[in-house]
BAKOLBA-720790 format. One record per residue (C-alpha): x, y, z. Coordinates in steps of 0.05 Angstrom, whole numbers, plus 5000, padded with zeros to 4 digits. Each point is the difference from the previous one (the first is absolute). Layout:
N
XYZ...
//
This chain:
879
500049985001505650465013503049984914493049884975499350894994502550294926500250765032506349745041506250044963504049495047505049384983494449545033494550344953503150134940503249185001492849655019496950374945506049874945499749225030492149974998499750324935504949564968499449275028492450005008495950524957504650194940502649185005493449754981497650624957506149674959497349315007493350274972503050334947505049514979494449454995496650454957505650154952500149205000493149864989499650534939506249714965496449355002493350254983501450534948498449794929505450184957498250144929506549554974497050214924502850675016505950345028499549855082499850635049505350015040496749985063492949765011493750335036493549805025494150184954496850695011492750055029497450244924503949334972496549585051495249454995494249955048503149405024506850225002502950305076505750445022506849685032497850005073507649995014501550744972493250245040503649665062507250274996496650694980496749905074506049795035504750684970494850445019499149695076507550035000500650764989493350165034502149615068507850104993501750634965504150415056500050674965503350465051501450714987499049924929504349284995499049384996503549595055497549384980505049664945494949544972495650494976503450064928498949264990491850115022499150564956503649534939496049475021493550424995502750284934500949264970493449805018496250554972504649894933497449204997492250335015500350434941500050645043506250314973498850775020499549845072506449564985504050504975497950465061502649415043506849924962500950714995499050095076505949505018504250394943498350705043501049745067504849515001505550164944505049625042496049395007503449294965493349904960501050644965502249684937495149425001494550605014501850324938499549444963492849955025499350734982501349944927496149315003493750395019502050644948499549504942493849655027497150784993503250014929505350495019505949624964503950594983501150135077500749345015505449854952503850625016499949915074501949254987505950154963502250495048499849455052503349464970505950484995500949855078505349615025497849685062493949714975497749305024499749524935493349845010498050754999504450054939495549374966494050245019501550774977501549674930494249594999495750625011503950434948499349484949492049995009500450784995504049914938494649474972494150515016503750394955500349484942507850115011501549254998508749994985500550485061495049545038505149394981505850445029498250085065495749345009506549584998502350375052493949825041501549234977506750075028499550335057493549765025501049505060492649634996500849404949491650184985502450694973505949724970496349534952494150574986505650474982503349524954493849814971497950744984506750114962497849384959494850284976502550654986505549724964494849654957495950774989506050274981501949354951505549745037498349254997506749695022500050535057493149795016501849275001504950135044496450365051495049484998505249525011502750325068492049875025500549284982507249905027497450225073495849494997496749935075502550655019495750374953491349915006498049424947495750444963506050384983504449424979493649704953497850734973508349994976499249334971494350244960503250654975506449594973495049554968496550644961507650114978500849344975501149904921496249384977502350024940506949885005500049975082501749265032492549735011501849415030503650385060494850405002494949525004504549595051500450605046493150145008497649265015504450045055496950685024493349644991502049405039502450415053495950025066501950615020496850344934492749765005497750645018502950334934498049404953495950514966505850424974503949374988494749704960498450574960507750094976499949254988493550164956503350524965505649634976496549514968495550574979506150244956501849274976493250074973498749295040492250275015497549415032506250055048499350735012491649915016502449445055503950435033496350724987494449555031503949795063502650745013492250135001498749455052503950365050497450555044503750544993498550795024503950214922494550224966504050134938502749304996493449725007498250544937506649794961498549245001493150064978502350564952505049474966495149495007495450344959505450214946501449174994492249904993499750564947505649784966497149244999493150384970497149695061495750705006494849915049505649795060504850594979494350455007499249765072505749995016501050704976494350185045502749715063507050394978496450615006497249815069506750075035502350634962499750635013494450244956504050784991506249694968501249974928501249284994492549915030497750414944503449604949497449345029493650335004500650084928502549414974494649745039494450314973502549824929500149335018492849945010499050114925504949414994496649515045493850234965502249854937505149425009493549635029496550164938504649774953501549385037493449825017497450084928505549684974499149335031492949974982502150194927504849495008495349455037494850114941504449924948502549285021496549334976495349715053504849485019505050405016495150445044498149395043507749875009502250665016493449995053501749345029507050155014496650685029496549635042505149405021504150785028493650105042500249415027505750035022500250655026493649865046502749365028507850345019495050605027495449425033506249715037502150675018494750135038498949405033507450075023498750695028493749745033503949425033505250465028494550465031496849325033506749845029501350725020493450095033499649255026502750115071495450645019493549794988498549765066493650415041496950314932493650335003495249504962496950634958506849994965499049264985498249754931501349305002497049494950500249285020496749644933504550424952494950394978499850754978500450645047494250444979499850765023494350305034498550304937500249394958505250364956506149625018501149304990507749625014501249314993501949915072505949485012498949225000498049735064506349705033501749435048500050065076506650265017501950344938501550774993494650525014495450354955504650624964499050555029504350725022499250685026499550624951504250655020495750455049494449425014499649775070502749285016493649655032494050444973501450685032504349795049507650155001502749405038504749914945497649294972499249824926493850064970496449434968494950404964500749744922500150614961505350345046504749654955501250334933504449384977494349535024494450394969503850024934500949215004492549915007497550374952504849644947498349395024492250184998499950364938503949274966494949545028493550504985502850514957496750674997493550055040494850594998498050255073493049755001496249375041501149264988507050174969502249334998494949784945503149964924493050264980501150725038507249944975497749954924495150575009505750455038504749894935494550164950498950665039507350194995501049734930493750434988502750695040507649914991500649634937503649385032506850365014501649735066501149265001494649635031498349235019494249615005499449285036496949374977495149565040505749635029503550605027506150024940502550684989499250194925503850675005499050344934506550415005503649274987496549844938502850264936493050114967498650565055505650424977498749844922493250184998501650675025504950174943496750624954497149674937497350594969503850344939497750615023502849905071506949754979500250704954498950425062504449585036505250104948499150704991499850145075508349634999502350404946497650735035503049655070506749804959500150804960498650255069506449625033504350234937498950745014500250005077506549524998502950524956497650635025499449925075505749415020504650094945499649284993502050004920500949294988493949815037495850564964502549784933498549215015492050185018500150434947502749484945495949445025493650444994502150044931499549354979492349855033497150334954498150705031494950444979503350534952499150595047505849635036504649874951502950694972500650215076503349385024505250054934501850675024501949855069503549414974503850494951501550415066501749415043505449784954503250634984502049885074502049275005500549744928500350524940499949514949493149785025498650705006501350114920496049404984493750335037501150654972499849784926494049585019496350675027501950444943498749454942493149715031497850685033503050574960493750535016500149875075501950485049505949495029503350034935499750734994503849965068505049504973501250464936499850665035500549975075498950725015496250354942494850435020494949554967502649425054499350575056493150154975497549324987503349735075494849695051500950535051498550594946493349654973498249895075500350785016497050194936493249505026500250285059499350754973494549774966496549675057501250665045497350354944493449635002500249504931498449395041496749694951506849974949504049855064496149415014501849714926506750234994501849745073498149324985503849924935505650315043499549405050500149444952506750434959504150035059497649295033505849785041503950705014500150435061495950594976493349564989498250055079500050754978495149934941496249445047499350555050497250574957495349474969497049945073499650725001495650084941496449405011497250335069498450644962497049634940496649345042499750345069502149745077498749204993503849984935506050465031500449605056500949254956504350374959504350355062500149275024502749734934506150485003501249855079499449244992503949954929505450555003501649945084506750184996499650694951498850655028493650034963497749315030501150305073496650724982494049444981499549735066500950645035493250194963497049365015501750165070497950765007496950354939494849384982497449995067499150785003495949884935496249525016496850305051497250564959493250034997494450464976496450565048506050315028499850835010500550344941502150724982499749974927495049674948500449774928495149854938502449354968498149764926501749324985501549734933500449284980505550174946505450485003498650174928493250135006497750654949496350185058505350245043502050614952493950345004498449945066507150205028498650694947493350075037502849955069506350434981495050564975495949915069507150045042501250634948493750395007499549845073506550415018502049525056507549874997498449455053496049484950504649554960499049484955503649364981499849304954502149505058501549254981496149525043501349374967502249634947494550194954496850495040500650815014497150565043498950664984501050395063498650715026502350195065499950525045492450015029500850215072492349645016496449504975494750594983504450394957502149354957491449794997499550804975506149944945496249324976494150354998502550644962503249454950494049614986495450574997502950614972498450034927508250134984501649375021494849545009504849365034495349354979504849555043498049905064506850125051501749675069500950525058505749755051503650265054507750054986502049535053494249534973502850134932506949745026496349305028497849874927506550174964503849545056494749455000496550054933493649915033495850504963495149684992499049725080500050785006493750144957496949335030500050395078498750654975
//
């Protein structure tokens, strides 16, 4: 009690508070800080795809996910530092008499720094530098102050102060290492990689901590790689590898991976490479890093064009759970590329989708992959059409005997596949039984569903019927049961025992379904489902509704299965025989080949594949409209990959189609005639006519140009223009259908996306338009069933005379298009319905005019509805 006062400057008081601060409060604070830093180093998710930061920091509150928590050790350390200052500071006469206060303020600054509170941290460091200039921690404090300046983006000040500090001759080696390391980070922030390289070497040389040495050498390797010094980078990574167990394993594995990235797959020793990676994969220490190692092996096989092995190891890498999202994205992307090259476009599209899930949506690579995936949608569509129709047409062309052999071979494979699946499910069900056999005592009866006679387990609805396991002798294995995730073990109680409820085991259910289908075929949801007559009725109903595309089965009176899908006749009778259908399939197939050729050429630059598709089209007797553009595209493709073939197609176009646009382009590629006749210029001219209201001519020309430019990118523009003029001539329903056609057939074009947006926004608002809304003006409408009706001109002259004599500048006249064959002569500008009625009376009765035609008086809002929905007849009926 004598020594606890902080106001008495005595030997006992000073030493009591100094010892208590150093060996109690600060000791525990330093331990908490060390634990916090160690935990930060182990939990920090380094992005090895980019240059590593010299120092790791915990996430800010803005960066944290809702489930993330701050490191409690830093909060505890700050509490200890604060306690030391508040309870043990001895500020007597303006002088601090407790020699441990400099370390207390330094600890306080460090904890605030790691808590991302840099301004308060800077205050603590400056306090030490101001109050304790002779402290043995003064140089360490200066380093921490510059760390804080760098975090506050004051790199210039930090670099200046650190350079001055490093000129001191009395610095501890670890202080030199820390100063050089943080100086390197300042240079990295300023994109001065060469300067960072020099000081980071010094940091790696002076540091006493192996973890830091490994990290600094790894960053050196990354910097050398970015500066295009591959040999130096390889040597830096090798220094990390040579540290062996002194370096954290993640740095060693990533160093191996970085060296693999520099391996020359053409001239390098591939045997040595694979031997090294086999050793790494077999090492038990490397199990947490199998994702990285398998990815590197997959890349090796990928560059060797060994796709089978590459796919195998990419999948191995994906099976290992990892926090490295870009690694997962890279695996998916590379698999997508492999499947794309193998023309497995559906799978490639699925892997591109998975790639984008794990990528930053703002990155350039994400946008490139999204663009490729969007383009792939058309490839998937047209490849599917081409393959399907080709297969059907090929089968139809075979003699009946060969067709039967084909389907019998298919049925054999189908049976083998089903048998393998049945064996797999049975094995899984037995494994589930063995796993659950020991935990079924005390089972709640409500979850039991035993069937001793081997019959059918029926649900309460009567909608599910599964064949139960055959009855087993006493003492044999129990019924196959297990517990699904998240379901209590014993009918709602959580006792830890396994449930015997049949439907809780997916493998058992799948096995039961397969066995039931094999025994009974497809059964409809109905009473008396066992009766074969009921089954035949169900099959007939299915055939009537769905065309019997799905395999169905019936049973004989003895219960023997007669599944149609195991009968060749079932497939043969589904082949088309009508020549009209076959011609339609061929036409659709040919158009798909043309589209594929243009897509591969324009969007993917896959010139050889594009040429293959177009040449295959030409031998399939395509429509005449596809022949010339196909030959022109082949001419352009072969100009790039085979000039001799390009000359062949050039001569064909010039000789067979000398007056065509394509021939003119070949002869005079830069002429005005070509430029004025380009699809873009034609579209611009046509769009101007549309804006000027020449809808009927636009409708005819649009159809013609769609036919002319079939397969070219600009077709989507003509299709959207056609949709707009269809809406103007035929009304809202036709407009909606036309927009839907554009959205479905050109989903990846700008016009397709515009159509989709209009379907979601514009169409619903137009559909809400109804008669009877308040109006501020009225119109008089004369309807003509023929736009060239001879009565239109004299009536127009009379109305113009009426307007002129009435001296009313607000009254105007227009000849509006209503439908393809109907026009509306409209007088606009009446402020009320009564004014419009008076005008009609004048036009009808006044001797100067004597208008015989009967007009319709309509508000401006109702007229808008009539023009949008083309429902003038409906308006007249409700009027």
